[in-house]
C-alpha positions, 0 to 999 in steps of 0.5 A: 708308790706310798710306803706303808708303816709297819704292822706293829706301829699299825696295830698301836695306831688303831688301838690308840683310836680306839682308846681315844674314842672310848674315852671320848664316850665316856667323857661325854655320857658321863661328865658332859651328858650326866646333868642332863640326863639325870634331870631328865630321868628325874622329871621323867620319873615324877610325871609317872608319879603324877599319874599314878597319884591321879589315878589313886584319887580317881579310884579312892585308893586313900592318902596310905597309898599316895603316900608308898607312891611318893616314899619309894620314888624319894618325890613329895606330892600335894595333892587337893580337890577343888569343887565349883559348887562347894570350894574346898582347899584339903591339901594332902602332903606325902613324903618327908618332913624336908618337902619343898611344900613346906617351904611353899606359899600358898600364892605359890602354889597358886601360880603352879596351878594357874599355870597348868590351867593355862598350860592346857592341864599340865606344868613342869618347871625348875625351882631353886629354894632360894626363889621361896625366901625363908618360911616357917624358919626355914634357912637358907645354907649355901648351897641352892637346892634345885627342885623340879614341879610338875603340876597336874589338873583333872576335870570330871564335872565341877570337879577340879583334882589337882596334883602337884610333885616335886623332886630334889635334883641331887647336885651333880658336882662332886660326882662329876669332879670323882669321875672326872679323875677316874677318867684320868686314871682310865686314860692312864691304864688304857695307856699303858694296856694299848703299849701291853697289847700291841706287844703282844700283837706284835710278837704273836701276829707281826713277827711271824708275817715279817719272818714270813715275808723275810722267808718269802724273798727266796720265793722267786728262785723256788726256795721257801723254808718256813720257820716252824715258830711261825704257826702261831695262828691259823692264817700264819699256817695257811700262808706257810702251806701256800708260799711252800705249795707256790715255791714247789710249783715255781721249780716244778714250772721251771723245771717244764720250761727247761724240759719244753726248751729242751724238747723244742731244741731238739724237734727243732734240731731234727728237721734242720738237719735233715732239710741241712744234710738234704741239701749239703747232699744234694750241692755236693752230689748232683746225681741225687737232686731227686723228686725225692730228696726235694721231697724230704725237704719240702716236709721237714720244712713244713713240720719246722713250720708247723711246730713253729706256728703251734708255739706263736699260736699257744702264746697268742691263745693264752695271751688272748691275740686270737678270735675265734671265726666261728660259722656253721661246720659239718663236723663230721666231714671236717673229721673224715677230711682230716683223717686222710693224710693220716693214711700214710701211717697205715702204709708205711709205719702199720698203724690200724687206723679205724674211724667210725663216724655218724651223719652229719653234726653240724656245730658252730665252731672255728673250722682251722681251729678245730682242725689244729685239735683233731690233728694234735689229737691224732698226732698225739695218739700216733706218737703214744700208741706204743707197739700195737699201732692201733688208733679209733676214731669214733664219732658219738652223736645224740639229739643235742651234742656230737663227741669225737673221741680219739682212742689209743692203745697205748701204755696209757696216762697214770691217774695221778698225771692226767690233769697236769696233760693239759698243762703248757709245759708237761710232756709225759716220759718218753720211755715208751714214745714212738719217734716224736713229731711234736713238741709236747705243746699241741695238748696244751695248744687242745685246751686254749682253743676248746676253752675259747670255744667254751665247750667240754672235753677232757681224756681217759686214761688206764696204765696198760689200756691207752688213752682216749682224748675227746671233746663235746659241741652242742648241733646246730642241727643234724640231717640223717 
């Protein structure tokens, strides 16, 4: 298994990666892409000015309007109109006194117009002023000044409108150098911030989790003592509550397992004692080898076998090792047949067992497993019927479903324990229980079988009035 690093270092690593990505993005956009993006923006501005100037010429807005456009956009504009019938070279230059056009010769301008004409009416280029030479007293400086020049031609009949717009590309070397220094300072600041933030996050998030982890190591023994200082945020608080609940459930499950072992041991010991006692009696007293005594041994052996089978079935059902063998079953006949074995309780123990069964109700189920469910419901009712010894087996039938209810009139089950009666290790208090023939796993076995069938089941109970256990199947067919 790969060894994982602590949360503290993971947080620091993620923050460091994030900081590196942030610095990389800043470096790419502020250092590498600053100049090309600036030139692209400048070119777009110049082309937009050219369109506005062309519109101003066509609508005769005047030279003052064109001059304002040039000043607002920090560009220089040259316009002129050329007519084939009456050639005019009337140049208008708008902009400051340092415009590129004052340094350009007529040949330079003509070359841009020719290239625009050859290029479909528009031509964009970059020009170093050093390429234009010294003219009209212009002196070259050490720094090379670069301009973007955009030439556009529009035709209207025999008239050509020519607009040339230029803009200076400000040198960005000093700016880039400044940004590089700033980027270094940003990197140092982010590094310091990462160490500080890692410490804060470790103290607020990782450290509480580490303490919770240490406390959780005792969970296997059912102990968990949360540190109040770990409840610094919602998730840690919920984790503490979950682990506390898990510890309580582990303790409860451990107690229930011990109770189950005690119950099963008691229930195993009773038939074994009977079998051993009667066997020794018949061995020592040959005259006691009667059919009645042999029947006791047989009955107790069957009881012992049933208990072991219940334990095995429950284990197999919960590990999904048992498959249902479904077939069409008349539930009414199945219940009526199973009820015959309880006639002995009415004769020997004074029970009153009523049955209210309807007509034939055909369902799809595993008959053997369904017999287990019904017999466990009946055994549970007999064990918890109390002094009244009154049981009602009721069948409720409608157009789509059939419900079997087994009702006793014993002490009932408290409302807060109703959802626990199906638990594997749970057994109701024996204070008011008849001498038990079961181990407390019968209802857990019923739950597994009914869940496997995918049907509804449940229990209704009131303290002092008794309990009613029920299950409901969909009908396959019904005959009146």
